[in-house]
C-alpha positions in Angstrom: -8.8 -8.2 -12.8 -10.0 -4.7 -13.2 -13.2 -2.6 -13.1 -14.1 -0.2 -15.8 -15.5 2.7 -13.8 -17.9 5.1 -15.3 -17.8 8.8 -14.3 -20.6 11.0 -14.4 -22.2 11.6 -17.9 -20.9 8.1 -19.0 -17.4 8.9 -19.5 -15.1 5.9 -18.9 -12.4 6.5 -16.0 -9.4 4.5 -15.5 -9.7 0.8 -14.9 -8.6 -0.1 -11.2 -8.2 -3.3 -9.5 -11.6 -4.7 -8.2 -10.6 -5.5 -4.6 -12.9 -7.7 -2.5 -15.6 -5.5 -1.1 -15.1 -2.6 -3.5 -18.1 -0.4 -4.4 -18.6 2.2 -6.7 -18.8 5.3 -4.6 -19.3 9.1 -5.6 -15.9 11.0 -4.9 -15.9 14.4 -3.3 -14.1 15.6 -6.6 -17.4 14.5 -8.6 -15.8 11.5 -10.0 -16.6 7.8 -9.3 -13.8 5.6 -8.0 -13.8 2.2 -6.1 -13.7 2.5 -2.3 -13.3 -0.3 0.3 -14.8 0.3 3.5 -12.0 -0.8 6.2 -14.1 0.3 9.3 -16.2 3.0 10.1 -15.2 6.2 8.8 -12.0 4.6 7.1 -11.6 3.8 3.3 -9.3 2.3 0.8 -9.0 3.7 -2.7 -6.5 4.5 -5.4 -3.9 7.3 -4.7 -3.6 8.9 -8.0 -1.1 11.4 -9.2 -4.0 14.2 -9.3 -4.1 13.7 -5.5 -0.3 14.9 -5.2 -1.2 17.9 -3.0 -3.1 15.8 -0.6 -0.3 13.3 -0.8 2.2 15.9 0.2 0.2 17.1 2.9 -0.1 13.7 4.5 3.8 13.3 4.2 4.1 16.6 5.9 2.4 15.2 9.1 4.6 12.0 9.2 7.9 12.8 7.2 9.9 12.6 10.4 8.0 9.6 11.7 8.4 7.6 8.6 11.8 8.6 7.2 13.7 6.3 9.2 11.8 3.3 7.9 10.9 4.1 4.2 13.0 4.7 1.2 14.0 8.3 0.7 12.7 8.6 -2.7 9.2 7.9 -1.4 9.2 10.9 1.2 8.5 13.8 -1.1 9.3 17.2 0.0 7.4 19.4 -2.4 4.4 19.2 -4.8 6.7 18.3 -7.8 8.3 15.3 -6.0 5.0 14.3 -4.5 3.5 14.1 -7.9 6.4 12.3 -9.2 6.2 9.6 -6.6 2.2 9.0 -7.4 3.2 9.1 -11.3 5.9 6.4 -10.7 3.3 4.0 -9.3 0.8 5.1 -11.9 3.4 4.1 -14.5 4.0 0.9 -12.6 0.2 0.3 -12.7 0.1 0.6 -16.5 3.1 -1.8 -16.8 1.3 -4.3 -14.3 4.3 -4.0 -11.9 3.0 -2.2 -9.0 0.2 0.2 -7.7 -0.5 2.4 -4.6 -3.6 2.8 -2.6 -4.4 5.3 0.1 -6.3 5.1 3.3 -8.5 8.0 4.1 -9.9 8.5 7.8 -12.8 10.8 8.2 -12.0 12.1 4.6 -8.4 12.9 5.4 -5.5 10.9 3.8 -3.4 9.2 6.4 -1.3 6.5 4.8 -1.8 3.7 2.5 -0.4 0.3 1.2 1.4 -0.2 -2.1 2.6 -3.1 -4.2 6.3 -1.9 -4.5 7.2 -4.5 -7.3 5.5 -7.5 -9.0 6.3 -10.1 -11.4 2.9 -11.4 -12.3 4.5 -14.2 -14.5 6.6 -15.4 -12.0 3.8 -15.2 -9.4 5.9 -12.8 -6.9 5.2 -9.4 -5.4 6.6 -7.1 -2.7 3.9 -5.0 -0.7 4.6 -2.0 1.7 2.8 0.6 3.6 3.1 4.0 5.3 0.9 5.7 8.2 0.9 9.1 9.9 1.0 8.7 13.7 -2.5 10.0 14.4 -3.9 7.2 12.6 -1.7 4.2 14.3 -3.3 1.9 16.8 -6.5 1.3 14.8 -5.5 -1.6 12.7 -5.8 0.3 9.4 -2.5 -0.9 7.8 -3.3 -4.6 8.8 -6.9 -4.2 7.3 -5.7 -2.5 4.0 -3.0 -5.0 3.5 -5.1 -8.0 4.2 -7.5 -6.5 1.3 -4.4 -6.0 -1.0 -2.9 -9.5 -0.4 -6.2 -11.2 -0.7 -6.8 -9.7 -4.4 -3.1 -10.2 -5.2 -3.6 -14.0 -4.5 -7.0 -14.7 -5.5 -7.4 -12.3 -8.3 -4.2 -12.1 -9.9 -2.6 -15.6 -9.1 0.2 -14.4 -7.2 2.0 -17.2 -5.2 4.5 -15.3 -3.0 3.9 -12.0 -1.2 7.0 -10.5 0.2 7.2 -8.0 3.1 10.6 -6.2 3.8 11.1 -4.3 6.9 14.0 -3.0 9.1 14.7 -5.2 11.8 14.3 -2.2 14.2 10.7 -1.5 12.9 8.7 -3.4 15.5 5.1 -2.0 14.4 5.9 -3.3 10.7 7.0 -6.6 12.1 3.8 -7.2 14.1 1.7 -6.3 11.0 3.7 -9.1 9.1 2.9 -11.4 11.9 -0.8 -10.4 12.1 -0.8 -11.2 8.2 0.3 -14.8 8.8 3.7 -14.3 7.3 6.9 -16.0 8.0 10.3 -14.6 8.6 12.5 -15.8 5.7 15.6 -14.2 6.9 17.7 -11.2 7.7 20.0 -9.3 5.3 22.6 -7.9 8.0 23.4 -4.2 7.5 22.0 -4.2 4.1 20.3 -0.6 4.3 22.6 2.5 4.6 22.0 5.3 7.0 18.8 7.4 6.3 17.4 10.7 7.9 16.9 10.0 11.5 19.3 6.8 11.5 22.9 7.1 11.5 23.7 3.5 11.5 23.5 0.7 8.7 20.4 -1.4 9.4 19.4 -5.1 9.1 16.7 -5.8 6.7 14.2 -8.5 7.6 12.4 -10.5 4.8 8.9 -11.7 5.6 6.4 -13.5 3.2 3.3 -15.6 2.8 2.7 -18.2 0.0 -0.7 -18.5 -1.7 -1.6 -21.7 0.0 -0.6 -20.2 3.3 -2.9 -17.2 2.6 -5.8 -19.5 1.9 -5.4 -21.1 5.3 -4.8 -17.9 6.9 -7.9 -16.4 5.3 -10.1 -19.2 4.0 -12.9 -17.1 2.4 -12.8 -14.1 0.3 -13.4 -10.9 2.0 
């Protein structure tokens, strides 16, 4: 499901997923995009390639914090690579195989959630997240992921939503648990060393199935 959002002057802007609770909200760059209120002062909205500078600034504030836990290709180090990351997700959005959404807190990009991969025909996808340290402890990732998963299950008909996390990433595991997911198993030493972590790491696979999600969250948000 997408919403064709009209920019000022009646120009048709890019179609984006209509997440539950989404509203047409004036953007500070004089466009109109959907925005979902997560909590007072916090909104979820598309993170598009033209926001690369803002995305890079966010990564600069959390690079060392997230580097041990996320794929190195995500942690851009300059404007060109930041734009490339967002363009990669924009291309995935166009192919219907992924997307990325940002979380803004007090008008500052602090993190986000994404569909890392999706096979709509098979009814499967993987979701992920990142967040800078200053925004932790507020439940933002759980709230944003809830909105995203609810849309994937109810609007897109996804049957299995997967969450992959390193076994040592306790905050990520707690989010999976709060989302009602089940730990399917552990891929031992599946992840090679990354910046900030010199050892190979175990990868945990968590998931929630559509019937389980509807029990976990009976009504659309």
